[in-house]
C-alpha positions as protocol buffer text, in pm:
chain_id: "A"
residue {
  index: 1
  type: MET
  ca { x: 0 y: 0 z: 0 }
}
residue {
  index: 2
  type: LEU
  ca { x: 154 y: 333 z: -104 }
}
residue {
  index: 3
  type: PRO
  ca { x: 161 y: 611 z: 157 }
}
residue {
  index: 4
  type: ASP
  ca { x: -68 y: 903 z: 84 }
}
residue {
  index: 5
  type: ARG
  ca { x: 177 y: 1167 z: -40 }
}
residue {
  index: 6
  type: GLY
  ca { x: -29 y: 1308 z: -321 }
}
residue {
  index: 7
  type: TYR
  ca { x: 59 y: 1011 z: -539 }
}
residue {
  index: 8
  type: VAL
  ca { x: -164 y: 981 z: -843 }
}
residue {
  index: 9
  type: MET
  ca { x: -198 y: 650 z: -1020 }
}
residue {
  index: 10
  type: PRO
  ca { x: -70 y: 682 z: -1375 }
}
residue {
  index: 11
  type: GLN
  ca { x: -316 y: 667 z: -1658 }
}
residue {
  index: 12
  type: PRO
  ca { x: -298 y: 372 z: -1898 }
}
residue {
  index: 13
  type: GLU
  ca { x: -29 y: 449 z: -2154 }
}
residue {
  index: 14
  type: THR
  ca { x: -146 y: 505 z: -2509 }
}
residue {
  index: 15
  type: LEU
  ca { x: 91 y: 525 z: -2802 }
}
residue {
  index: 16
  type: ALA
  ca { x: 45 y: 655 z: -3153 }
}
residue {
  index: 17
  type: PRO
  ca { x: 244 y: 583 z: -3468 }
}
residue {
  index: 18
  type: ALA
  ca { x: 553 y: 804 z: -3501 }
}
residue {
  index: 19
  type: GLY
  ca { x: 621 y: 763 z: -3870 }
}
residue {
  index: 20
  type: ALA
  ca { x: 693 y: 1046 z: -4111 }
}
residue {
  index: 21
  type: PHE
  ca { x: 410 y: 1247 z: -4262 }
}
residue {
  index: 22
  type: SER
  ca { x: 304 y: 1192 z: -4620 }
}
residue {
  index: 23
  type: ASP
  ca { x: 477 y: 1404 z: -4883 }
}
residue {
  index: 24
  type: VAL
  ca { x: 174 y: 1636 z: -4903 }
}
residue {
  index: 25
  type: GLU
  ca { x: 145 y: 1674 z: -4526 }
}
residue {
  index: 26
  type: ARG
  ca { x: 517 y: 1736 z: -4485 }
}
residue {
  index: 27
  type: ALA
  ca { x: 518 y: 1995 z: -4763 }
}
residue {
  index: 28
  type: ALA
  ca { x: 231 y: 2179 z: -4592 }
}
residue {
  index: 29
  type: VAL
  ca { x: 421 y: 2199 z: -4263 }
}
residue {
  index: 30
  type: TYR
  ca { x: 732 y: 2337 z: -4429 }
}
residue {
  index: 31
  type: ARG
  ca { x: 526 y: 2577 z: -4638 }
}
residue {
  index: 32
  type: ALA
  ca { x: 375 y: 2723 z: -4321 }
}
residue {
  index: 33
  type: ILE
  ca { x: 722 y: 2764 z: -4172 }
}
residue {
  index: 34
  type: HIS
  ca { x: 885 y: 2923 z: -4476 }
}
residue {
  index: 35
  type: THR
  ca { x: 599 y: 3155 z: -4576 }
}
residue {
  index: 36
  type: ARG
  ca { x: 511 y: 3279 z: -4226 }
}
residue {
  index: 37
  type: ARG
  ca { x: 551 y: 3656 z: -4205 }
}
residue {
  index: 38
  type: ASP
  ca { x: 530 y: 3928 z: -3942 }
}
residue {
  index: 39
  type: VAL
  ca { x: 226 y: 4125 z: -4064 }
}
residue {
  index: 40
  type: ARG
  ca { x: 193 y: 4496 z: -3996 }
}
residue {
  index: 41
  type: SER
  ca { x: 11 y: 4666 z: -4281 }
}
residue {
  index: 42
  type: GLN
  ca { x: -176 y: 4404 z: -4483 }
}
residue {
  index: 43
  type: PHE
  ca { x: -468 y: 4338 z: -4246 }
}
residue {
  index: 44
  type: LEU
  ca { x: -816 y: 4319 z: -4393 }
}
residue {
  index: 45
  type: PRO
  ca { x: -1118 y: 4440 z: -4192 }
}
residue {
  index: 46
  type: ASP
  ca { x: -1283 y: 4096 z: -4221 }
}
residue {
  index: 47
  type: PRO
  ca { x: -1359 y: 3941 z: -3881 }
}
residue {
  index: 48
  type: ILE
  ca { x: -1198 y: 3616 z: -3773 }
}
residue {
  index: 49
  type: ALA
  ca { x: -1461 y: 3346 z: -3725 }
}
residue {
  index: 50
  type: GLU
  ca { x: -1488 y: 3221 z: -3369 }
}
residue {
  index: 51
  type: GLU
  ca { x: -1424 y: 2861 z: -3473 }
}
residue {
  index: 52
  type: VAL
  ca { x: -1101 y: 2966 z: -3646 }
}
residue {
  index: 53
  type: LEU
  ca { x: -985 y: 3160 z: -3341 }
}
residue {
  index: 54
  type: ALA
  ca { x: -1066 y: 2859 z: -3126 }
}
residue {
  index: 55
  type: ARG
  ca { x: -848 y: 2639 z: -3347 }
}
residue {
  index: 56
  type: LEU
  ca { x: -560 y: 2885 z: -3320 }
}
residue {
  index: 57
  type: LEU
  ca { x: -583 y: 2898 z: -2942 }
}
residue {
  index: 58
  type: LEU
  ca { x: -603 y: 2520 z: -2924 }
}
residue {
  index: 59
  type: ALA
  ca { x: -288 y: 2495 z: -3136 }
}
residue {
  index: 60
  type: ALA
  ca { x: -113 y: 2734 z: -2899 }
}
residue {
  index: 61
  type: HIS
  ca { x: -235 y: 2535 z: -2600 }
}
residue {
  index: 62
  type: HIS
  ca { x: -76 y: 2222 z: -2748 }
}
residue {
  index: 63
  type: ALA
  ca { x: 271 y: 2375 z: -2744 }
}
residue {
  index: 64
  type: PRO
  ca { x: 544 y: 2188 z: -2558 }
}
residue {
  index: 65
  type: SER
  ca { x: 602 y: 2307 z: -2204 }
}
residue {
  index: 66
  type: VAL
  ca { x: 871 y: 2202 z: -1960 }
}
residue {
  index: 67
  type: GLY
  ca { x: 726 y: 1992 z: -1679 }
}
residue {
  index: 68
  type: PHE
  ca { x: 391 y: 2016 z: -1863 }
}
residue {
  index: 69
  type: MET
  ca { x: 339 y: 2337 z: -1664 }
}
residue {
  index: 70
  type: GLN
  ca { x: 140 y: 2508 z: -1944 }
}
residue {
  index: 71
  type: PRO
  ca { x: 220 y: 2854 z: -1808 }
}
residue {
  index: 72
  type: TRP
  ca { x: 28 y: 3050 z: -2070 }
}
residue {
  index: 73
  type: ASN
  ca { x: -294 y: 3247 z: -2067 }
}
residue {
  index: 74
  type: PHE
  ca { x: -454 y: 3416 z: -2368 }
}
residue {
  index: 75
  type: ILE
  ca { x: -612 y: 3762 z: -2347 }
}
residue {
  index: 76
  type: VAL
  ca { x: -828 y: 3815 z: -2657 }
}
residue {
  index: 77
  type: ILE
  ca { x: -870 y: 4188 z: -2724 }
}
residue {
  index: 78
  type: ARG
  ca { x: -1147 y: 4324 z: -2944 }
}
residue {
  index: 79
  type: SER
  ca { x: -1219 y: 4651 z: -2763 }
}
residue {
  index: 80
  type: ALA
  ca { x: -1135 y: 4964 z: -2964 }
}
residue {
  index: 81
  type: ARG
  ca { x: -1064 y: 5144 z: -2636 }
}
residue {
  index: 82
  type: VAL
  ca { x: -809 y: 4887 z: -2523 }
}
residue {
  index: 83
  type: LYS
  ca { x: -645 y: 4882 z: -2866 }
}
residue {
  index: 84
  type: ALA
  ca { x: -619 y: 5261 z: -2862 }
}
residue {
  index: 85
  type: GLY
  ca { x: -446 y: 5248 z: -2524 }
}
residue {
  index: 86
  type: VAL
  ca { x: -196 y: 4992 z: -2647 }
}
residue {
  index: 87
  type: ARG
  ca { x: -140 y: 5193 z: -2966 }
}
residue {
  index: 88
  type: ALA
  ca { x: -61 y: 5502 z: -2760 }
}
residue {
  index: 89
  type: ALA
  ca { x: 182 y: 5301 z: -2544 }
}
residue {
  index: 90
  type: PHE
  ca { x: 352 y: 5177 z: -2860 }
}
residue {
  index: 91
  type: ALA
  ca { x: 377 y: 5528 z: -3006 }
}
residue {
  index: 92
  type: ARG
  ca { x: 551 y: 5661 z: -2695 }
}
residue {
  index: 93
  type: ALA
  ca { x: 802 y: 5376 z: -2688 }
}
residue {
  index: 94
  type: ASN
  ca { x: 856 y: 5390 z: -3064 }
}
residue {
  index: 95
  type: ASP
  ca { x: 958 y: 5755 z: -3045 }
}
residue {
  index: 96
  type: GLU
  ca { x: 1212 y: 5658 z: -2780 }
}
residue {
  index: 97
  type: ALA
  ca { x: 1335 y: 5367 z: -2991 }
}
residue {
  index: 98
  type: ALA
  ca { x: 1387 y: 5583 z: -3300 }
}
residue {
  index: 99
  type: ALA
  ca { x: 1623 y: 5808 z: -3105 }
}
residue {
  index: 100
  type: MET
  ca { x: 1842 y: 5509 z: -3014 }
}
residue {
  index: 101
  type: PHE
  ca { x: 1949 y: 5440 z: -3371 }
}
residue {
  index: 102
  type: PRO
  ca { x: 2231 y: 5628 z: -3548 }
}
residue {
  index: 103
  type: ASP
  ca { x: 2133 y: 5901 z: -3792 }
}
residue {
  index: 104
  type: GLU
  ca { x: 2192 y: 5685 z: -4099 }
}
residue {
  index: 105
  type: ARG
  ca { x: 1940 y: 5426 z: -3974 }
}
residue {
  index: 106
  type: ARG
  ca { x: 1688 y: 5656 z: -3806 }
}
residue {
  index: 107
  type: ALA
  ca { x: 1514 y: 5771 z: -4122 }
}
residue {
  index: 108
  type: LEU
  ca { x: 1457 y: 5413 z: -4240 }
}
residue {
  index: 109
  type: TYR
  ca { x: 1340 y: 5309 z: -3893 }
}
residue {
  index: 110
  type: SER
  ca { x: 1087 y: 5592 z: -3883 }
}
residue {
  index: 111
  type: ALA
  ca { x: 957 y: 5491 z: -4228 }
}
residue {
  index: 112
  type: LEU
  ca { x: 885 y: 5134 z: -4118 }
}
residue {
  index: 113
  type: LYS
  ca { x: 535 y: 5043 z: -4005 }
}
residue {
  index: 114
  type: LEU
  ca { x: 596 y: 4827 z: -3700 }
}
residue {
  index: 115
  type: GLU
  ca { x: 243 y: 4749 z: -3580 }
}
residue {
  index: 116
  type: GLY
  ca { x: -116 y: 4697 z: -3688 }
}
residue {
  index: 117
  type: ILE
  ca { x: -280 y: 4729 z: -3349 }
}
residue {
  index: 118
  type: VAL
  ca { x: -586 y: 4929 z: -3453 }
}
residue {
  index: 119
  type: GLU
  ca { x: -622 y: 4777 z: -3801 }
}
residue {
  index: 120
  type: ALA
  ca { x: -620 y: 4414 z: -3686 }
}
residue {
  index: 121
  type: PRO
  ca { x: -965 y: 4278 z: -3592 }
}
residue {
  index: 122
  type: ILE
  ca { x: -818 y: 4094 z: -3294 }
}
residue {
  index: 123
  type: ASN
  ca { x: -525 y: 4161 z: -3066 }
}
residue {
  index: 124
  type: LEU
  ca { x: -397 y: 3878 z: -2848 }
}
residue {
  index: 125
  type: CYS
  ca { x: -168 y: 3893 z: -2549 }
}
residue {
  index: 126
  type: ILE
  ca { x: -1 y: 3564 z: -2456 }
}
residue {
  index: 127
  type: THR
  ca { x: 121 y: 3572 z: -2099 }
}
residue {
  index: 128
  type: CYS
  ca { x: 334 y: 3351 z: -1873 }
}
residue {
  index: 129
  type: ASP
  ca { x: 219 y: 3282 z: -1519 }
}
residue {
  index: 130
  type: ARG
  ca { x: 548 y: 3233 z: -1338 }
}
residue {
  index: 131
  type: SER
  ca { x: 377 y: 3065 z: -1044 }
}
residue {
  index: 132
  type: ARG
  ca { x: 211 y: 2796 z: -1257 }
}
residue {
  index: 133
  type: GLY
  ca { x: 304 y: 2453 z: -1123 }
}
residue {
  index: 134
  type: GLY
  ca { x: 430 y: 2577 z: -787 }
}
residue {
  index: 135
  type: GLU
  ca { x: 775 y: 2654 z: -652 }
}
residue {
  index: 136
  type: VAL
  ca { x: 943 y: 2337 z: -782 }
}
residue {
  index: 137
  type: VAL
  ca { x: 859 y: 2234 z: -1138 }
}
residue {
  index: 138
  type: LEU
  ca { x: 1000 y: 1932 z: -1317 }
}
residue {
  index: 139
  type: GLY
  ca { x: 1259 y: 2053 z: -1569 }
}
residue {
  index: 140
  type: ARG
  ca { x: 1275 y: 2407 z: -1427 }
}
residue {
  index: 141
  type: THR
  ca { x: 1476 y: 2319 z: -1117 }
}
residue {
  index: 142
  type: HIS
  ca { x: 1798 y: 2460 z: -1266 }
}
residue {
  index: 143
  type: ASN
  ca { x: 1670 y: 2709 z: -1522 }
}
residue {
  index: 144
  type: ARG
  ca { x: 1402 y: 2941 z: -1392 }
}
residue {
  index: 145
  type: ASP
  ca { x: 1326 y: 3078 z: -1738 }
}
residue {
  index: 146
  type: MET
  ca { x: 1198 y: 2753 z: -1889 }
}
residue {
  index: 147
  type: ASP
  ca { x: 842 y: 2876 z: -1831 }
}
residue {
  index: 148
  type: LEU
  ca { x: 912 y: 3179 z: -2050 }
}
residue {
  index: 149
  type: TYR
  ca { x: 1066 y: 2961 z: -2321 }
}
residue {
  index: 150
  type: SER
  ca { x: 763 y: 2733 z: -2308 }
}
residue {
  index: 151
  type: SER
  ca { x: 529 y: 3030 z: -2354 }
}
residue {
  index: 152
  type: VAL
  ca { x: 721 y: 3136 z: -2665 }
}
residue {
  index: 153
  type: CYS
  ca { x: 658 y: 2787 z: -2806 }
}
residue {
  index: 154
  type: ALA
  ca { x: 285 y: 2864 z: -2772 }
}
residue {
  index: 155
  type: VAL
  ca { x: 339 y: 3181 z: -2976 }
}
residue {
  index: 156
  type: GLN
  ca { x: 509 y: 2987 z: -3255 }
}
residue {
  index: 157
  type: ASN
  ca { x: 241 y: 2718 z: -3258 }
}
residue {
  index: 158
  type: LEU
  ca { x: -30 y: 2981 z: -3296 }
}
residue {
  index: 159
  type: TRP
  ca { x: 166 y: 3164 z: -3567 }
}
residue {
  index: 160
  type: LEU
  ca { x: 211 y: 2856 z: -3784 }
}
residue {
  index: 161
  type: ALA
  ca { x: -152 y: 2752 z: -3737 }
}
residue {
  index: 162
  type: ALA
  ca { x: -256 y: 3105 z: -3833 }
}
residue {
  index: 163
  type: ARG
  ca { x: -52 y: 3083 z: -4153 }
}
residue {
  index: 164
  type: ALA
  ca { x: -234 y: 2762 z: -4243 }
}
residue {
  index: 165
  type: GLU
  ca { x: -568 y: 2939 z: -4181 }
}
residue {
  index: 166
  type: GLY
  ca { x: -480 y: 3244 z: -4392 }
}
residue {
  index: 167
  type: ILE
  ca { x: -457 y: 3461 z: -4080 }
}
residue {
  index: 168
  type: GLY
  ca { x: -177 y: 3715 z: -4056 }
}
residue {
  index: 169
  type: VAL
  ca { x: 6 y: 3771 z: -3727 }
}
residue {
  index: 170
  type: GLY
  ca { x: 217 y: 4065 z: -3619 }
}
residue {
  index: 171
  type: TRP
  ca { x: 425 y: 4067 z: -3300 }
}
residue {
  index: 172
  type: VAL
  ca { x: 438 y: 4408 z: -3128 }
}
residue {
  index: 173
  type: SER
  ca { x: 730 y: 4434 z: -2886 }
}
residue {
  index: 174
  type: ILE
  ca { x: 794 y: 4809 z: -2866 }
}
residue {
  index: 175
  type: PHE
  ca { x: 634 y: 4926 z: -2544 }
}
residue {
  index: 176
  type: HIS
  ca { x: 713 y: 4955 z: -2176 }
}
residue {
  index: 177
  type: GLU
  ca { x: 597 y: 4641 z: -1996 }
}
residue {
  index: 178
  type: ALA
  ca { x: 445 y: 4853 z: -1719 }
}
residue {
  index: 179
  type: ASP
  ca { x: 212 y: 5018 z: -1972 }
}
residue {
  index: 180
  type: ILE
  ca { x: 80 y: 4685 z: -2100 }
}
residue {
  index: 181
  type: ARG
  ca { x: 50 y: 4549 z: -1747 }
}
residue {
  index: 182
  type: GLY
  ca { x: -163 y: 4846 z: -1650 }
}
residue {
  index: 183
  type: ILE
  ca { x: -382 y: 4843 z: -1959 }
}
residue {
  index: 184
  type: LEU
  ca { x: -454 y: 4469 z: -1936 }
}
residue {
  index: 185
  type: GLY
  ca { x: -464 y: 4448 z: -1556 }
}
residue {
  index: 186
  type: LEU
  ca { x: -200 y: 4177 z: -1530 }
}
residue {
  index: 187
  type: PRO
  ca { x: -145 y: 4049 z: -1175 }
}
residue {
  index: 188
  type: GLU
  ca { x: 197 y: 4025 z: -1015 }
}
residue {
  index: 189
  type: GLY
  ca { x: 390 y: 3725 z: -1142 }
}
residue {
  index: 190
  type: VAL
  ca { x: 217 y: 3720 z: -1482 }
}
residue {
  index: 191
  type: VAL
  ca { x: 446 y: 3835 z: -1764 }
}
residue {
  index: 192
  type: PRO
  ca { x: 330 y: 3959 z: -2105 }
}
residue {
  index: 193
  type: VAL
  ca { x: 535 y: 3740 z: -2341 }
}
residue {
  index: 194
  type: ALA
  ca { x: 384 y: 3842 z: -2675 }
}
residue {
  index: 195
  type: TYR
  ca { x: 139 y: 4106 z: -2789 }
}
residue {
  index: 196
  type: LEU
  ca { x: 4 y: 3991 z: -3125 }
}
residue {
  index: 197
  type: CYS
  ca { x: -216 y: 4144 z: -3393 }
}
residue {
  index: 198
  type: LEU
  ca { x: -434 y: 3895 z: -3584 }
}
residue {
  index: 199
  type: GLY
  ca { x: -637 y: 3939 z: -3898 }
}
residue {
  index: 200
  type: ARG
  ca { x: -704 y: 3803 z: -4243 }
}
residue {
  index: 201
  type: VAL
  ca { x: -465 y: 3907 z: -4517 }
}
residue {
  index: 202
  type: ALA
  ca { x: -492 y: 3899 z: -4895 }
}
residue {
  index: 203
  type: GLU
  ca { x: -118 y: 3912 z: -4963 }
}
residue {
  index: 204
  type: LEU
  ca { x: 209 y: 3848 z: -4783 }
}
residue {
  index: 205
  type: HIS
  ca { x: 560 y: 3959 z: -4864 }
}
residue {
  index: 206
  type: SER
  ca { x: 755 y: 3689 z: -5045 }
}
residue {
  index: 207
  type: GLU
  ca { x: 1046 y: 3764 z: -4808 }
}
residue {
  index: 208
  type: PRO
  ca { x: 1046 y: 3908 z: -4456 }
}
residue {
  index: 209
  type: GLU
  ca { x: 940 y: 4273 z: -4474 }
}
residue {
  index: 210
  type: LEU
  ca { x: 1252 y: 4400 z: -4294 }
}
residue {
  index: 211
  type: GLN
  ca { x: 1458 y: 4226 z: -4560 }
}
residue {
  index: 212
  type: VAL
  ca { x: 1245 y: 4373 z: -4839 }
}
residue {
  index: 213
  type: ARG
  ca { x: 1284 y: 4722 z: -4688 }
}
residue {
  index: 214
  type: GLY
  ca { x: 1660 y: 4686 z: -4661 }
}
residue {
  index: 215
  type: TRP
  ca { x: 1683 y: 4675 z: -4282 }
}
residue {
  index: 216
  type: ARG
  ca { x: 1858 y: 4340 z: -4251 }
}
residue {
  index: 217
  type: GLN
  ca { x: 1927 y: 4029 z: -4461 }
}
residue {
  index: 218
  type: ARG
  ca { x: 1881 y: 3667 z: -4360 }
}
residue {
  index: 219
  type: LEU
  ca { x: 2203 y: 3520 z: -4225 }
}
residue {
  index: 220
  type: ASN
  ca { x: 2371 y: 3228 z: -4399 }
}
residue {
  index: 221
  type: LEU
  ca { x: 2272 y: 2907 z: -4218 }
}
residue {
  index: 222
  type: GLU
  ca { x: 2614 y: 2751 z: -4284 }
}
residue {
  index: 223
  type: ASP
  ca { x: 2775 y: 3026 z: -4076 }
}
residue {
  index: 224
  type: LEU
  ca { x: 2551 y: 2944 z: -3780 }
}
residue {
  index: 225
  type: VAL
  ca { x: 2601 y: 2567 z: -3752 }
}
residue {
  index: 226
  type: PHE
  ca { x: 2886 y: 2426 z: -3543 }
}
residue {
  index: 227
  type: ASP
  ca { x: 2991 y: 2067 z: -3470 }
}
residue {
  index: 228
  type: ASP
  ca { x: 3021 y: 1948 z: -3111 }
}
residue {
  index: 229
  type: LYS
  ca { x: 3140 y: 2281 z: -2970 }
}
residue {
  index: 230
  type: TRP
  ca { x: 3123 y: 2654 z: -3036 }
}
residue {
  index: 231
  type: GLY
  ca { x: 3312 y: 2767 z: -3342 }
}
residue {
  index: 232
  type: ARG
  ca { x: 3395 y: 2425 z: -3483 }
}
residue {
  index: 233
  type: LYS
  ca { x: 3274 y: 2397 z: -3839 }
}
residue {
  index: 234
  type: ALA
  ca { x: 3181 y: 2072 z: -4008 }
}
residue {
  index: 235
  type: ASN
  ca { x: 3478 y: 1864 z: -4127 }
}
residue {
  index: 236
  type: THR
  ca { x: 3721 y: 2075 z: -3924 }
}
residue {
  index: 237
  type: GLN
  ca { x: 4003 y: 1868 z: -3786 }
}
residue {
  index: 238
  type: ASP
  ca { x: 4078 y: 1889 z: -3416 }
}
residue {
  index: 239
  type: GLU
  ca { x: 4409 y: 2043 z: -3325 }
}
residue {
  index: 240
  type: PRO
  ca { x: 4668 y: 1781 z: -3239 }
}
residue {
  index: 241
  type: ALA
  ca { x: 4723 y: 1724 z: -2868 }
}
residue {
  index: 242
  type: GLY
  ca { x: 5023 y: 1913 z: -2732 }
}
């Protein structure tokens, strides 16, 4: 007889096939990954159907999370008043951000449209409850930030599902956290991880917009991959022992 220490009998184990997807299914996954874009100015006024939004949130809720803590919550924002408050918070921070760049970059920065808060039918704030799961969480015992990383996985899940649904997503990160906390009434210990704009789009840039506008180019993958330790490139011979 096991002592009563909160022990829960495990559920019967169920397994599912782990084989590769079909060619068509695999191509669809990679298409979503490679054609996903950060949307700022292409939002249509069309509403997002509730069943579509529910599918997106369910996809986010199925993200991996360390210790299965599921630290996320989802604040769905439709109110024009709330959007206006967030837009004002963005505008204040964006003016500050523009001043941080050197003169030769400032003009281009100021010309970029970096949000679609008011234009998007729905705004969504994905948060991380840092108390979810208690003080000691499996897998977070030595890295406190695993809950934040898990919440970002929820963002990516939602973004890829949105691409498959023809829904554009834009991530707004230029604001003071205190402003968003106040506008959304976030309690202590709950962190705003991502403020997203969601809406249907008719067109997407064929390349990331910041690349199209000349802000930055995609890095070469070969320069970013090392073997076994930092800086060692593939097929590089180890130095002989001294």
